[in-house]
Backbone as JSON, one array per atom type, in Angstrom:
{
  "sequence": "MKKIFTAMLLLAGLCHCNNGGDGAKDKKVFAAGDRAGADTSMTDLGHSTAGPDLICQRWDNKEDAEDAKVISSLMDMPFRGFYLFKDGSLVKDPRDNMSFGSWSWDDKEYMLTVIPANGMPEEYMLNTLHDTSAVMKKITMDHPVDYIADGFVHKEVMNDPFYPANMQWRVRPKAAEDDAALHKRVKACLHFYYLFFSDAYKRNSRYIEFRGLPTCFTWYEGGIHLMKEEKLDKRWRDIFYNAADASKAYIILDKMISKKYNWDKEEKRWVKQNAGVLQQMEAAIDSL",
  "N": [[13.29, 10.27, 117.45], [10.3, 9.5, 115.91], [8.81, 6.32, 115.28], [7.5, 3.68, 113.24], [7.08, 0.28, 113.35], [7.31, -3.07, 112.03], [7.27, -6.45, 113.23], [9.34, -7.61, 111.99], [12.82, -7.74, 110.96], [14.38, -4.64, 110.44], [15.79, -3.17, 107.55], [18.63, -1.26, 107.01], [18.45, 1.4, 104.96], [17.38, 1.82, 101.51], [15.52, -0.54, 99.65], [15.04, -2.88, 96.93], [11.81, -3.62, 95.57], [10.03, -6.69, 96.13], [8.22, -8.29, 94.5], [5.43, -7.87, 92.25], [1.9, -7.11, 91.62], [-1.57, -8.11, 91.89], [-4.39, -9.99, 93.18], [-5.09, -12.89, 91.31], [-2.54, -13.15, 90.36], [-0.94, -13.11, 92.53], [-0.5, -15.67, 93.33], [1.63, -16.61, 92.05], [5.09, -16.08, 92.11], [6.85, -13.33, 91.01], [9.9, -12.13, 89.76], [11.37, -9.04, 90.8], [10.89, -6.39, 88.58], [10.16, -8.0, 86.48], [8.1, -7.93, 83.78], [5.83, -9.43, 83.51], [4.83, -9.58, 86.03], [3.37, -7.33, 86.57], [0.51, -5.48, 87.71], [-2.97, -6.11, 86.94], [-4.35, -3.77, 86.73], [-2.88, -2.08, 85.28], [-1.9, -0.8, 82.07], [-0.08, -2.32, 79.56], [2.2, -0.95, 77.52], [3.86, -2.17, 75.82], [2.58, -3.65, 73.99], [1.72, -1.97, 72.08], [1.97, 0.04, 69.12], [1.32, 2.51, 68.36], [1.89, 5.94, 68.05], [0.52, 8.04, 69.6], [-0.29, 6.56, 71.84], [2.1, 5.47, 72.87], [3.63, 7.73, 73.56], [2.26, 8.79, 75.68], [2.92, 8.65, 78.69], [5.09, 8.22, 81.58], [8.04, 9.92, 81.32], [11.49, 9.94, 81.88], [14.51, 11.8, 81.91], [17.18, 10.09, 80.59], [19.95, 10.16, 81.26], [19.91, 11.63, 83.66], [18.35, 9.92, 85.27], [19.99, 7.67, 85.45], [22.24, 8.77, 86.7], [21.12, 9.4, 89.15], [21.04, 7.02, 90.5], [23.58, 6.54, 91.36], [24.66, 8.79, 92.51], [24.97, 10.44, 95.58], [22.09, 10.84, 97.62], [22.1, 13.09, 99.12], [23.2, 15.05, 97.65], [22.56, 17.7, 95.39], [21.12, 17.48, 92.16], [20.26, 17.66, 88.68], [17.06, 16.46, 87.61], [15.27, 15.67, 85.2], [12.13, 15.5, 83.39], [9.16, 14.39, 81.63], [5.87, 13.91, 82.44], [3.19, 12.55, 81.11], [-0.32, 12.58, 80.57], [-3.43, 10.9, 79.73], [-5.58, 12.63, 79.54], [-4.59, 14.92, 78.52], [-3.19, 16.46, 80.29], [-0.18, 17.46, 82.07], [2.83, 16.94, 83.92], [5.74, 18.57, 84.38], [9.12, 17.93, 84.99], [8.84, 16.6, 87.63], [10.49, 15.73, 89.66], [12.19, 17.73, 90.1], [12.34, 21.12, 89.42], [9.27, 21.44, 89.63], [6.48, 21.79, 87.42], [3.23, 22.47, 86.04], [1.08, 21.7, 83.22], [0.01, 21.31, 79.81], [-0.22, 19.04, 76.99], [0.31, 18.13, 73.55], [0.05, 16.03, 70.63], [1.44, 15.49, 67.49], [0.88, 13.33, 65.13], [1.56, 13.04, 62.48], [3.82, 14.66, 62.06], [5.35, 13.6, 64.0], [5.72, 14.85, 66.52], [6.0, 16.26, 69.74], [4.32, 18.59, 71.67], [4.82, 20.62, 74.35], [3.09, 22.43, 76.73], [3.53, 24.68, 79.02], [1.85, 25.78, 82.03], [2.45, 28.33, 82.8], [4.09, 29.74, 80.7], [5.92, 29.54, 77.56], [5.03, 27.51, 74.69], [6.77, 24.41, 74.04], [8.48, 22.6, 71.6], [9.12, 19.28, 70.58], [10.83, 17.11, 68.56], [10.45, 13.72, 67.77], [12.89, 11.48, 67.41], [13.15, 8.73, 67.73], [10.74, 6.43, 69.02], [9.66, 4.27, 71.4], [8.2, 1.74, 73.56], [9.61, 1.84, 75.96], [11.66, 3.62, 75.6], [12.87, 6.69, 74.2], [13.96, 9.15, 71.87], [14.34, 12.46, 71.97], [14.29, 15.64, 70.41], [14.59, 18.9, 71.13], [13.21, 21.62, 69.44], [14.56, 24.06, 69.48], [17.11, 23.36, 70.21], [20.37, 21.86, 69.63], [21.1, 19.2, 69.97], [19.84, 15.86, 70.29], [18.04, 14.2, 72.99], [18.1, 11.45, 75.2], [15.41, 9.59, 76.55], [13.76, 7.65, 79.07], [11.33, 5.15, 79.98], [8.92, 3.03, 81.68], [6.99, 1.75, 80.3], [4.4, 1.28, 81.21], [1.08, 2.24, 82.07], [-1.46, 3.61, 84.2], [-4.74, 2.33, 84.14], [-6.8, 3.69, 85.34], [-6.51, 6.98, 85.72], [-6.36, 8.56, 88.04], [-5.12, 6.96, 89.86], [-2.47, 7.24, 89.5], [0.32, 8.44, 91.13], [1.6, 10.76, 90.31], [-0.15, 12.22, 88.84], [-1.59, 15.38, 88.07], [-3.67, 16.27, 89.9], [-3.05, 14.85, 92.16], [-0.79, 16.01, 93.04], [-1.0, 18.48, 94.12], [-0.49, 19.19, 96.75], [2.13, 19.84, 96.85], [2.38, 22.37, 95.89], [3.32, 25.5, 96.73], [1.63, 27.62, 99.02], [0.17, 30.94, 98.66], [-0.18, 32.44, 100.85], [-0.16, 32.38, 104.48], [-1.46, 29.41, 106.02], [-4.49, 28.2, 107.53], [-5.38, 25.94, 110.26], [-7.06, 23.96, 109.19], [-6.47, 24.0, 106.46], [-3.76, 23.26, 106.52], [-4.02, 20.72, 107.58], [-5.36, 19.48, 105.46], [-3.36, 19.62, 103.49], [-1.32, 18.0, 104.57], [-2.69, 15.57, 104.65], [-3.09, 15.15, 101.92], [-0.47, 14.78, 101.15], [0.1, 12.32, 102.41], [-1.68, 10.75, 100.98], [-0.55, 10.89, 98.44], [1.87, 9.44, 98.88], [0.84, 6.98, 99.62], [-0.3, 6.26, 97.13], [2.08, 6.28, 95.68], [3.66, 4.15, 96.7], [1.85, 2.09, 96.18], [1.78, 2.25, 93.42], [4.36, 1.4, 92.82], [4.36, -1.37, 93.48], [2.36, -2.23, 91.8], [3.43, -1.82, 89.29], [5.43, -3.61, 89.5], [8.04, -2.81, 90.07], [11.57, -2.72, 89.65], [13.31, -1.0, 90.84], [13.04, 1.66, 93.14], [12.65, 5.04, 93.07], [13.28, 7.77, 95.06], [14.32, 10.26, 94.93], [14.23, 13.81, 94.8], [11.64, 14.14, 95.68], [9.57, 15.81, 97.95], [9.68, 15.1, 101.39], [8.89, 14.0, 104.72], [9.53, 11.72, 105.83], [11.46, 8.72, 106.49], [12.1, 5.83, 104.71], [11.79, 2.3, 105.1], [12.24, -1.27, 104.77], [9.44, -2.58, 105.99], [9.1, -0.5, 107.8], [8.38, 2.86, 108.78], [9.65, 6.01, 109.3], [9.37, 9.07, 111.05], [11.14, 11.9, 110.34], [13.42, 13.84, 112.38], [12.46, 17.11, 113.27], [14.3, 19.18, 112.85], [15.91, 18.06, 110.95], [14.63, 18.02, 108.57], [14.5, 18.51, 105.05], [15.05, 21.18, 102.61], [13.29, 20.94, 100.44], [10.99, 19.84, 101.58], [10.24, 21.8, 103.5], [9.69, 23.89, 101.79], [7.17, 23.48, 100.72], [5.41, 24.71, 102.3], [4.05, 27.87, 103.45], [5.57, 29.32, 105.29], [8.05, 28.99, 107.97], [6.66, 28.71, 110.34], [4.21, 27.56, 109.61], [5.17, 25.14, 108.62], [6.08, 23.98, 110.97], [3.69, 23.66, 112.38], [2.44, 21.79, 110.77], [4.16, 19.66, 111.2], [3.59, 19.0, 113.83], [1.05, 17.9, 113.54], [1.73, 15.62, 112.03], [3.39, 14.32, 113.86], [1.63, 13.61, 115.91], [-0.01, 11.92, 114.45], [1.67, 9.78, 113.63], [2.17, 8.58, 115.99], [0.09, 6.96, 116.56], [-1.34, 3.62, 116.53], [-0.9, 1.19, 114.01], [-1.98, -1.28, 111.66], [0.08, -3.71, 110.44], [0.48, -5.74, 107.63], [1.57, -8.72, 108.18], [1.72, -11.01, 106.75], [2.09, -10.31, 104.19], [4.5, -10.28, 101.66], [5.71, -8.35, 100.17], [7.34, -5.45, 100.71], [6.78, -2.87, 99.82], [4.06, -2.95, 99.38], [3.15, -3.42, 101.95], [3.9, -0.98, 103.17], [2.29, 0.76, 101.69], [-0.25, -0.02, 102.58], [-0.19, 0.77, 105.28], [0.19, 3.53, 105.03], [-2.21, 4.21, 103.86], [-3.91, 3.73, 106.01], [-2.92, 5.71, 107.74], [-3.67, 8.0, 106.36], [-6.43, 7.86, 106.62], [-6.6, 7.98, 109.4], [-5.8, 10.52, 110.08], [-7.88, 12.28, 110.0], [-9.08, 12.03, 112.43], [-7.63, 13.4, 114.26]],
  "CA": [[12.65, 10.08, 116.14], [9.16, 8.61, 116.01], [8.97, 5.2, 114.37], [6.51, 2.62, 113.14], [7.82, -0.93, 113.0], [6.73, -4.4, 112.1], [8.1, -7.31, 114.07], [10.46, -8.13, 111.22], [14.06, -6.98, 111.02], [14.45, -3.51, 109.53], [17.03, -3.05, 106.81], [19.07, 0.13, 106.92], [18.56, 1.86, 103.58], [16.3, 1.52, 100.6], [15.69, -1.84, 99.01], [14.16, -3.14, 95.81], [10.6, -4.36, 95.94], [10.21, -8.11, 95.86], [7.46, -8.64, 93.33], [4.23, -7.03, 92.17], [0.68, -7.74, 91.15], [-2.63, -8.38, 92.84], [-5.35, -11.01, 92.79], [-4.62, -14.22, 90.95], [-1.1, -13.16, 90.11], [-0.23, -13.28, 93.79], [-0.24, -17.09, 93.51], [2.92, -16.86, 91.43], [6.08, -15.08, 92.5], [7.59, -12.77, 89.89], [11.07, -11.35, 90.15], [11.21, -7.61, 90.64], [11.24, -5.95, 87.24], [9.55, -8.88, 85.48], [6.89, -7.26, 83.29], [4.68, -10.32, 83.71], [4.33, -9.41, 87.39], [2.61, -6.08, 86.72], [-0.88, -5.65, 88.08], [-3.93, -6.02, 85.84], [-4.87, -2.4, 86.65], [-1.95, -1.34, 84.44], [-1.86, -1.09, 80.64], [1.28, -2.58, 79.09], [2.37, -0.32, 76.22], [4.69, -3.03, 74.98], [1.73, -4.24, 72.96], [1.25, -0.89, 71.22], [2.91, 0.68, 68.18], [0.74, 3.8, 68.01], [2.59, 7.06, 68.65], [-0.23, 8.71, 70.67], [-0.32, 5.7, 73.03], [3.45, 5.3, 73.41], [4.14, 8.97, 74.14], [1.44, 9.17, 76.84], [3.36, 7.95, 79.88], [6.06, 8.97, 82.38], [9.36, 9.9, 80.7], [12.59, 10.53, 82.63], [15.78, 11.99, 81.22], [17.94, 8.87, 80.85], [21.2, 10.47, 81.94], [19.59, 12.01, 85.03], [17.88, 8.74, 85.98], [21.15, 6.82, 85.73], [23.06, 9.47, 87.69], [20.43, 9.37, 90.44], [21.29, 5.74, 91.15], [24.96, 6.45, 91.85], [25.02, 10.01, 93.21], [24.37, 10.51, 96.92], [20.82, 11.57, 97.71], [22.35, 14.35, 99.82], [23.71, 16.0, 96.68], [21.6, 18.19, 94.41], [21.41, 17.17, 90.77], [19.05, 17.79, 87.86], [16.31, 15.23, 87.32], [14.24, 16.21, 84.32], [11.21, 14.53, 82.84], [7.8, 14.75, 81.22], [4.88, 12.9, 82.81], [2.07, 12.89, 80.24], [-1.52, 11.82, 80.91], [-4.32, 10.75, 78.59], [-6.52, 13.74, 79.44], [-3.88, 16.07, 78.0], [-2.46, 17.17, 81.34], [1.25, 17.17, 82.11], [3.7, 17.44, 84.98], [7.11, 18.67, 83.89], [10.17, 17.88, 86.0], [8.25, 16.37, 88.96], [11.55, 15.47, 90.64], [13.09, 18.87, 90.05], [11.52, 22.32, 89.56], [8.01, 20.95, 89.09], [5.47, 22.69, 86.89], [2.1, 21.8, 85.4], [0.76, 22.21, 81.91], [-0.71, 20.39, 78.94], [0.6, 18.56, 75.89], [-0.38, 17.64, 72.37], [0.87, 15.14, 69.81], [1.22, 15.54, 66.04], [1.32, 12.01, 64.67], [2.13, 13.17, 61.14], [5.16, 15.22, 62.2], [5.99, 12.91, 65.12], [6.15, 15.97, 67.34], [5.37, 16.5, 71.02], [4.29, 19.98, 72.09], [4.61, 20.78, 75.79], [2.56, 23.77, 76.95], [3.52, 24.99, 80.45], [0.75, 26.64, 82.45], [2.98, 29.7, 82.83], [5.27, 29.76, 79.84], [5.74, 29.38, 76.12], [5.06, 26.12, 74.22], [8.05, 23.84, 73.65], [8.26, 21.54, 70.62], [10.14, 18.24, 70.57], [10.74, 16.1, 67.51], [10.79, 12.37, 68.24], [13.73, 10.73, 66.47], [12.67, 7.37, 67.91], [9.75, 6.3, 70.08], [9.28, 2.89, 71.72], [7.45, 1.69, 74.82], [10.47, 2.13, 77.12], [12.74, 4.54, 75.24], [12.57, 7.69, 73.19], [14.98, 10.16, 71.62], [13.63, 13.71, 71.68], [15.12, 16.8, 70.08], [13.89, 20.17, 71.24], [13.39, 22.36, 68.19], [15.52, 25.15, 69.67], [18.39, 22.82, 70.65], [21.12, 21.19, 68.56], [21.34, 17.79, 70.21], [18.73, 15.07, 70.85], [18.21, 13.72, 74.37], [17.49, 10.14, 75.45], [14.47, 9.47, 77.66], [13.36, 6.28, 79.36], [10.05, 4.92, 80.67], [8.79, 1.58, 81.94], [6.02, 1.17, 79.38], [3.13, 0.98, 81.87], [0.25, 3.36, 82.51], [-2.65, 3.22, 84.95], [-6.02, 2.41, 83.43], [-7.49, 4.78, 86.03], [-5.44, 7.97, 85.84], [-6.26, 9.08, 89.4], [-4.27, 6.07, 90.64], [-1.06, 7.6, 89.29], [0.68, 9.43, 92.15], [2.1, 11.98, 89.71], [-1.23, 12.94, 88.16], [-1.62, 16.72, 88.66], [-4.56, 16.4, 91.05], [-2.41, 14.22, 93.32], [0.47, 16.71, 93.31], [-1.28, 19.86, 94.53], [0.07, 19.42, 98.07], [3.49, 20.35, 96.68], [2.33, 23.76, 95.42], [3.44, 26.4, 97.88], [0.53, 28.59, 99.08], [0.55, 32.35, 98.54], [-0.36, 33.06, 102.17], [-0.18, 31.42, 105.59], [-2.66, 28.58, 106.0], [-5.07, 27.88, 108.83], [-5.2, 24.54, 110.65], [-7.8, 23.1, 108.28], [-5.71, 23.91, 105.2], [-2.56, 22.47, 106.78], [-4.51, 19.35, 107.73], [-5.65, 19.01, 104.1], [-2.09, 19.48, 102.79], [-0.66, 16.81, 105.11], [-3.45, 14.4, 104.21], [-2.81, 14.96, 100.51], [0.88, 14.2, 101.1], [-0.03, 10.9, 102.76], [-2.36, 10.08, 99.87], [0.45, 10.75, 97.38], [2.8, 8.36, 99.17], [0.07, 5.73, 99.5], [-0.34, 5.95, 95.7], [3.45, 6.07, 95.22], [4.05, 2.77, 97.0], [0.94, 1.21, 95.43], [2.25, 2.31, 92.04], [5.59, 0.61, 92.71], [4.1, -2.81, 93.41], [1.54, -2.52, 90.62], [4.35, -1.88, 88.16], [6.45, -4.6, 89.83], [9.28, -2.07, 89.81], [12.84, -3.27, 90.13], [13.99, 0.03, 91.62], [12.15, 2.74, 93.55], [13.42, 6.28, 93.14], [12.67, 8.78, 95.92], [15.02, 11.53, 94.75], [13.49, 14.97, 94.32], [10.3, 14.2, 96.24], [9.54, 16.35, 99.31], [9.19, 14.13, 102.36], [9.27, 14.12, 106.12], [9.69, 10.34, 106.26], [12.49, 7.82, 106.01], [11.41, 4.57, 104.38], [12.52, 1.06, 105.27], [11.44, -2.49, 104.66], [8.68, -2.82, 107.21], [9.15, 0.59, 108.76], [8.27, 4.26, 108.34], [10.14, 6.88, 110.37], [9.23, 10.51, 110.91], [12.43, 12.54, 110.6], [13.44, 14.91, 113.36], [12.05, 18.34, 112.6], [15.46, 19.97, 112.44], [16.59, 17.36, 109.87], [13.83, 18.09, 107.35], [15.23, 19.27, 104.04], [14.42, 22.38, 102.05], [12.16, 20.6, 99.58], [9.81, 19.68, 102.43], [9.88, 23.1, 104.07], [9.23, 24.8, 100.74], [5.76, 23.29, 100.35], [4.63, 25.53, 103.23], [4.24, 29.3, 103.25], [6.67, 29.78, 106.14], [8.53, 28.02, 108.95], [5.62, 28.49, 111.34], [3.26, 26.58, 109.06], [5.86, 23.85, 108.55], [6.11, 23.44, 112.34], [2.33, 23.23, 112.71], [2.21, 20.54, 110.04], [4.95, 18.62, 111.84], [2.85, 18.58, 115.03], [0.0, 17.0, 113.05], [2.38, 14.37, 111.65], [3.91, 13.69, 115.07], [0.47, 12.98, 116.56], [-0.52, 10.85, 113.59], [2.55, 8.62, 113.58], [2.17, 7.97, 117.32], [-1.01, 6.01, 116.63], [-1.01, 2.24, 116.16], [-1.4, 0.79, 112.69], [-1.9, -2.72, 111.41], [0.97, -4.14, 109.36], [0.15, -7.06, 107.1], [2.78, -9.52, 108.35], [1.71, -12.09, 105.78], [2.47, -9.75, 102.9], [5.95, -10.39, 101.47], [6.22, -7.18, 99.45], [7.39, -4.35, 101.67], [6.13, -1.67, 99.28], [2.62, -3.09, 99.58], [2.96, -3.21, 103.39], [3.96, 0.45, 103.42], [1.1, 1.37, 101.1], [-1.37, -0.3, 103.47], [-0.08, 1.6, 106.49], [-0.03, 4.92, 104.62], [-3.66, 4.36, 103.67], [-4.47, 3.85, 107.36], [-2.54, 7.02, 108.24], [-4.51, 8.99, 105.68], [-7.75, 7.81, 107.26], [-6.5, 8.32, 110.82], [-5.49, 11.93, 110.29], [-9.14, 13.0, 110.21], [-9.5, 11.9, 113.83], [-6.74, 14.2, 115.12]],
  "C": [[11.52, 9.08, 116.28], [9.25, 7.54, 114.94], [7.72, 4.34, 114.36], [7.25, 1.4, 112.66], [6.86, -2.1, 112.8], [7.65, -5.22, 113.0], [9.33, -7.8, 113.32], [11.68, -7.21, 111.35], [14.01, -5.85, 110.0], [15.8, -3.51, 108.84], [17.4, -1.59, 106.71], [19.26, 0.49, 105.47], [17.38, 1.41, 102.76], [16.58, 0.22, 99.88], [14.74, -1.95, 97.82], [12.91, -3.84, 96.31], [10.76, -5.8, 95.48], [9.49, -8.57, 94.61], [6.16, -7.86, 93.35], [3.04, -7.83, 91.74], [-0.29, -8.01, 92.26], [-3.42, -9.6, 92.38], [-4.7, -12.33, 92.47], [-3.12, -14.28, 90.76], [-0.3, -13.35, 91.39], [0.14, -14.75, 94.03], [1.11, -17.47, 92.91], [3.87, -15.74, 91.79], [6.84, -14.64, 91.26], [8.79, -12.0, 90.42], [10.81, -9.87, 89.93], [11.7, -7.17, 89.27], [10.68, -6.82, 86.14], [8.22, -8.27, 85.05], [5.65, -8.12, 83.49], [4.07, -10.17, 85.1], [3.54, -8.14, 87.6], [1.15, -6.38, 86.98], [-1.81, -5.47, 86.88], [-4.57, -4.64, 85.74], [-3.97, -1.51, 85.8], [-2.12, -1.75, 82.97], [-0.4, -1.22, 80.21], [1.42, -2.02, 77.67], [3.29, -1.1, 75.3], [3.91, -3.67, 73.86], [1.25, -3.21, 71.95], [2.36, -0.4, 70.31], [2.44, 2.07, 67.81], [1.43, 4.93, 68.76], [1.83, 7.73, 69.78], [-0.3, 7.89, 71.95], [1.06, 5.64, 73.68], [3.95, 6.56, 74.1], [3.47, 9.3, 75.46], [1.79, 8.32, 78.06], [4.4, 8.8, 80.6], [7.46, 8.79, 81.79], [10.37, 10.61, 81.58], [13.79, 10.7, 81.71], [16.71, 10.82, 81.59], [19.22, 9.14, 81.63], [20.95, 10.82, 83.4], [19.18, 10.79, 85.85], [19.03, 7.81, 86.35], [22.06, 7.46, 86.77], [22.44, 9.36, 89.08], [20.72, 8.08, 91.21], [22.68, 5.66, 91.78], [25.41, 7.69, 92.61], [24.29, 10.06, 94.54], [23.09, 11.33, 96.9], [20.97, 12.89, 98.44], [22.86, 15.44, 98.88], [22.6, 16.41, 95.71], [22.06, 17.82, 93.01], [20.14, 17.37, 89.96], [18.37, 16.45, 87.67], [15.08, 15.65, 86.52], [13.33, 15.1, 83.77], [9.89, 15.15, 82.43], [6.87, 13.62, 81.63], [3.57, 13.3, 82.14], [0.87, 11.99, 80.54], [-2.56, 11.92, 79.79], [-5.36, 11.85, 78.46], [-5.86, 15.02, 78.95], [-3.13, 16.87, 79.04], [-1.02, 16.67, 81.42], [1.86, 17.68, 83.41], [5.12, 17.41, 84.42], [8.07, 18.71, 85.07], [9.62, 17.66, 87.41], [9.27, 16.07, 90.04], [12.57, 16.61, 90.67], [12.25, 20.13, 90.3], [10.17, 22.08, 88.89], [7.13, 22.07, 88.56], [4.39, 21.88, 86.19], [1.88, 22.4, 84.01], [-0.07, 21.21, 81.13], [0.23, 19.98, 77.8], [-0.28, 18.16, 74.73], [0.6, 16.86, 71.5], [0.47, 15.28, 68.34], [1.77, 14.24, 65.47], [1.96, 12.07, 63.29], [3.57, 13.65, 61.22], [5.99, 14.51, 63.26], [6.59, 13.93, 66.08], [5.31, 16.08, 68.6], [5.45, 17.99, 71.32], [3.93, 20.04, 73.56], [4.2, 22.24, 76.03], [2.51, 24.04, 78.45], [2.37, 25.92, 80.81], [1.18, 28.1, 82.48], [4.25, 29.76, 82.0], [4.9, 29.56, 78.39], [5.78, 27.9, 75.74], [6.46, 25.69, 73.8], [7.77, 22.67, 72.73], [9.44, 20.58, 70.6], [9.86, 17.27, 69.42], [11.18, 14.77, 68.09], [11.6, 11.66, 67.15], [13.36, 9.26, 66.5], [11.67, 7.36, 69.06], [9.35, 4.84, 70.22], [8.57, 2.9, 73.08], [8.3, 2.06, 76.03], [11.62, 3.08, 76.8], [12.28, 5.51, 74.16], [13.78, 8.61, 73.05], [14.26, 11.41, 71.15], [14.62, 14.82, 71.39], [14.26, 18.06, 70.16], [14.22, 21.02, 70.03], [14.47, 23.43, 68.31], [16.9, 24.67, 70.1], [19.05, 22.05, 69.51], [21.16, 19.68, 68.72], [20.1, 17.09, 70.75], [19.07, 14.56, 72.24], [17.46, 12.4, 74.52], [16.58, 10.21, 76.67], [14.1, 8.0, 77.84], [12.03, 6.26, 80.1], [9.96, 3.43, 80.96], [7.7, 0.94, 81.09], [4.71, 0.76, 80.02], [2.4, 2.27, 82.2], [-0.95, 2.81, 83.27], [-3.89, 3.33, 84.07], [-6.89, 3.5, 84.03], [-6.45, 5.83, 86.39], [-5.28, 8.51, 87.25], [-5.42, 8.18, 90.31], [-2.78, 6.35, 90.44], [-0.68, 8.68, 90.29], [1.09, 10.77, 91.55], [1.06, 12.72, 88.87], [-1.4, 14.3, 88.83], [-2.51, 16.89, 89.88], [-3.96, 15.82, 92.32], [-1.12, 14.93, 93.74], [0.25, 18.11, 93.86], [-0.71, 20.19, 95.91], [1.49, 20.0, 98.0], [3.53, 21.81, 96.23], [2.31, 24.7, 96.62], [2.31, 27.43, 97.88], [1.05, 30.02, 99.02], [0.38, 33.12, 99.85], [-0.33, 31.97, 103.23], [-1.51, 30.67, 105.6], [-3.17, 28.35, 107.41], [-4.93, 26.38, 109.09], [-5.88, 23.59, 109.68], [-7.04, 22.91, 106.96], [-4.44, 23.1, 105.38], [-2.9, 20.99, 106.91], [-4.73, 18.72, 106.34], [-4.36, 18.75, 103.34], [-1.35, 18.21, 103.26], [-1.37, 15.54, 104.65], [-3.19, 14.1, 102.74], [-1.41, 14.38, 100.29], [0.82, 12.7, 101.38], [-0.69, 10.12, 101.61], [-1.39, 9.88, 98.71], [1.35, 9.56, 97.65], [2.1, 7.0, 99.22], [0.02, 5.31, 98.03], [1.05, 5.61, 95.17], [3.9, 4.64, 95.49], [3.13, 1.77, 96.29], [1.39, 1.12, 93.97], [3.47, 1.41, 91.84], [5.28, -0.88, 92.63], [3.21, -3.16, 92.23], [2.38, -2.6, 89.35], [5.36, -3.02, 88.31], [7.84, -4.02, 89.56], [10.5, -2.78, 90.38], [13.51, -2.29, 91.09], [12.99, 1.14, 91.93], [12.97, 3.99, 93.79], [12.66, 7.33, 93.95], [13.25, 10.17, 95.68], [14.08, 12.63, 94.22], [12.1, 15.12, 94.89], [10.33, 14.76, 97.65], [9.0, 15.3, 100.28], [9.66, 14.48, 103.76], [9.56, 12.74, 106.7], [10.99, 9.73, 105.76], [11.83, 6.46, 105.85], [12.33, 3.38, 104.55], [11.63, -0.11, 104.89], [10.74, -2.68, 105.99], [8.73, -1.7, 108.21], [9.03, 1.95, 108.1], [8.68, 5.13, 109.51], [9.79, 8.33, 110.05], [10.57, 11.14, 111.28], [12.31, 13.55, 111.73], [13.18, 16.23, 112.62], [13.24, 19.13, 112.07], [16.23, 19.32, 111.28], [15.83, 17.45, 108.54], [14.51, 18.98, 106.32], [14.39, 20.4, 103.45], [13.22, 22.05, 101.18], [10.87, 20.43, 100.39], [9.34, 21.02, 102.96], [9.26, 24.02, 103.04], [7.8, 24.55, 100.29], [4.84, 24.08, 101.28], [4.96, 27.01, 103.02], [5.42, 29.82, 104.06], [7.03, 28.71, 107.16], [7.47, 27.71, 110.0], [4.6, 27.46, 110.87], [3.89, 25.2, 108.97], [5.89, 23.18, 109.91], [4.74, 22.95, 112.76], [2.01, 21.9, 112.02], [2.97, 19.39, 110.7], [4.24, 18.11, 113.1], [1.74, 17.61, 114.65], [0.6, 15.63, 112.74], [2.88, 13.6, 112.87], [2.79, 12.97, 115.82], [0.0, 11.77, 115.77], [0.35, 9.6, 113.67], [2.65, 7.93, 114.93], [1.05, 6.96, 117.49], [-0.53, 4.62, 116.22], [-1.66, 1.9, 114.83], [-1.17, -0.7, 112.49], [-1.01, -3.0, 110.19], [0.57, -5.55, 108.94], [1.42, -7.92, 107.13], [2.85, -10.7, 107.38], [2.16, -11.61, 104.4], [3.99, -9.72, 102.76], [6.54, -9.15, 100.79], [6.17, -5.96, 100.36], [6.72, -3.09, 101.14], [4.62, -1.74, 99.47], [2.27, -2.95, 101.06], [2.92, -1.71, 103.69], [2.74, 1.17, 102.87], [-0.11, 1.18, 102.01], [-1.36, 0.57, 104.71], [-0.32, 3.07, 106.16], [-1.51, 5.19, 104.38], [-4.36, 4.5, 105.02], [-4.15, 5.22, 107.97], [-3.44, 8.11, 107.65], [-5.91, 9.04, 106.29], [-7.71, 8.3, 108.7], [-6.34, 9.82, 111.05], [-6.76, 12.76, 110.51], [-9.61, 12.95, 111.64], [-8.64, 12.74, 114.78], [-7.4, 15.53, 115.5]]
}
């Protein structure tokens, strides 16, 4: 198994990030999850009471999110959610059977309409809506469902890893791809994970959830491992047209991870260290 290490001790398993924020905020240490530690590139919706602002963020099904923390990552489970963006675009169930679409908000009726790209519109009445919690009732269902969010959004939408343009690498092609297309897909994957780790430290997240995301990597504090090809799960293989394309992509990744990268040993936040190395990987892949 190919590995990238820092000189520090690796911890077996996933860990919480230490603290977040950039610039002047780095002078003060914030506990993970402390909202005051969020980066200035984020908008804190805790200061808003407007429905159109509060609804426009990443919502996870509360029950699924809580189950994900206690159920083995090796077990399949539903993980539903709506990730809404200010330009009207949407990613539905990004950690499950992902689909794209659009959304609209009726402030008078307090109603969210989700419009899948390939499907019928779905209407949800909002029983309650706050910056970090909401109770939604689908018009065609009898019972409301609790959703949770962290109350932060990126001021620049392209910095959100789950923005539709950053998720296209997960869309399975309709035909086999040539080397250039596979190269582009792998690079887009690296860009997603660079944004994913950057997003975690900018939000000063207490917990980082990897469930449901296709990956060929294992993540550690101060280390990124490329899994053995035969150990790659179905979610990863399914982003390629066939097994042959998946193997070609693995060769690209194997060459890329064999290169040397600079780890910021002065940086105390492992998620920011990983983001820095992933950014270098993304740049290095063009030289392969």
